[in-house]
Every structure is written in C-alpha cells, then in structure tokens.
N, C-alpha and C positions, 0 to 999 in steps of 0.2 A: 393487402395489409396497409393499414393507415400509417401515416408518419408517427402518430402517437404510439401505436402498437410497436412499430419498429424500434422507436426510442426506448420503450420499456424493455423489449427483448434484448436490445443491445446492452443496456445497463445491466440486465440480469446476467448476460454472458460475461461481462467484465467482473461482476461479483462472484460468479462461479469460478473464474480463473483465480481471483484473489483467495477464495476459500481453498483451492488446491495448493496455492503457495503457502498458506498458513499450515495446512496439513504437512507439507514437505518440511517446513521450518520446524514444526513440532517433532517430527520423526528424526530430523538431523541434529537437533540441539545438542545431544550428548555425543553421538559418534562423530559428527562432522560439523562442529559449531561454525566454522568459516563458511560453510555452504548454507547453513541454517540462516545466518544473518542476511545473506543475499535473498533468500526466499521471504524473509520477513519484510525486507524493503520492497520486494516485488508485490507482496500482498497489500501493503499500504498504498503503493502506487496504483495498483489496479482498482482498489476500492475508491480512491480519489477519482479515477477515470470513470468508474461506474456512476458516481455522484454527478460529475460534470455532464456525462451523457444523459442522465435522467433529467437534467435541467436544460438540455439542448444547448449546452455550452461547448464550443469547440476548444481543443487543446492541441498544442504541438506535440510531436513525437519526442518525449523527454522522460528521463528518470528522476527529474528534479522535484522532490517533494516540497521544497520551498515554493517553487513556481506553481505547482499544482495546488498546494495548500492555500496559496494566495487567491487563486481562482475560486476554490471551494469556499473560502472565508468570505469572499465578496458576495456569495450567494446565501451564505448562512454564517453569520458572525459567531454563533455558538461553537463553531468548529475551530476558532482561532487558536485557543490554548492547545488543543489536541494536535493541530498541525505544527505548532511551534515545537512540541515534543517530538513529533514524527520526523522533523527535519534532521534529528540525530541519526536517522537511518540512511541518509543520503549517500554517505561514503560506501555503504555496503553494496550499492548498485554496481560499482565499478572497481573502486580502489582495492577492496579486499578479495577480488577474484583473481589477482595476479601474484606472482612470486615476490614482487617488491612491495607487498602490503606493509604498512608501518608496524603491524604486530599480528599475531595469530589470535583471533577471537577464541575465548574459552566458553565453556558451557554456561557460566554465569552471564556473560555478555550476550550470548545467543538467547538465553531465557528472557533477559530484559528486552532485547529487540523484538522477540516474539510477543511479549506482553504489550508493547507499544503498537505493533501491527494489529494485534487482536482488538485493542481499543478502537483503532481507526476503523477496522472492518465492522465492528459492532455498531459504532456511531453512524456509519454510512448505511448499513443494512436497515437500521431503524428509520432512516430518512427516505428510503426508496419505496416507491409504490410500484411494485412489480407483480 
C-alpha cells in the first residue's frame, strides 16, 4: 500500500466513525439527549480528523474542536464559519458526561447539536477524495 492509499483509507476510517456517531446522536436525541450531544461532538471531531488526515496534517490527541477547526481552516478557509459554530459542541465532549454538568440537555438542544455535527460531516465528506 502506498502512503497516499494509506492516507485515503485512514481518512475514510475516521469518516466512517464520524457517521456512526451521527447515527448514535440521532437515535439518542429524544430518549437520552445528554448522550446524544456527546455523540454529536464526537462526530464533528472525527470528521475534522478525517479532513486533517486526508491532507496529511498531524493533530494531537484532543477533543478540542476550536483547535481542530483552526487546523482545518488553515487548510481550507471556507470551513472557518462552520468550525466557529461547531466550537459550541466542545463542552459536550467532557463536561456533560458527568453528574456535575451545568444542566441536563433536552431534546431541542440535542437536535441543534446534531444539526451542527451533520453540517460539519457533510462539509468534510464533500472535501474528501476517498
């Protein structure tokens, strides 16, 4: 396997995982919105990592969509507004997974998070040549 083939396949694997998180977020939006928002954040994060991988850009092990978005935007400035919006998902990676969360997300909040993650996923999927 050539390095270019590996890079395409690795990016595709990230995107597959992002799609799985989107599906989980969709299924959990009504019965478990606090779990749904976590999967929405994960979908956006993994889509960003797919994009960076496809552009042969390394990234550190992080859940920070601001940091990942900055890296993606440096490669494609058209992603800037999208990742500014996606930054709203950041707290769902950690803060809302524990009992001391500032509030319990409801279905409306979960649906909004899912919509943001879906937009990130779609924008990245369009840019990948896999």
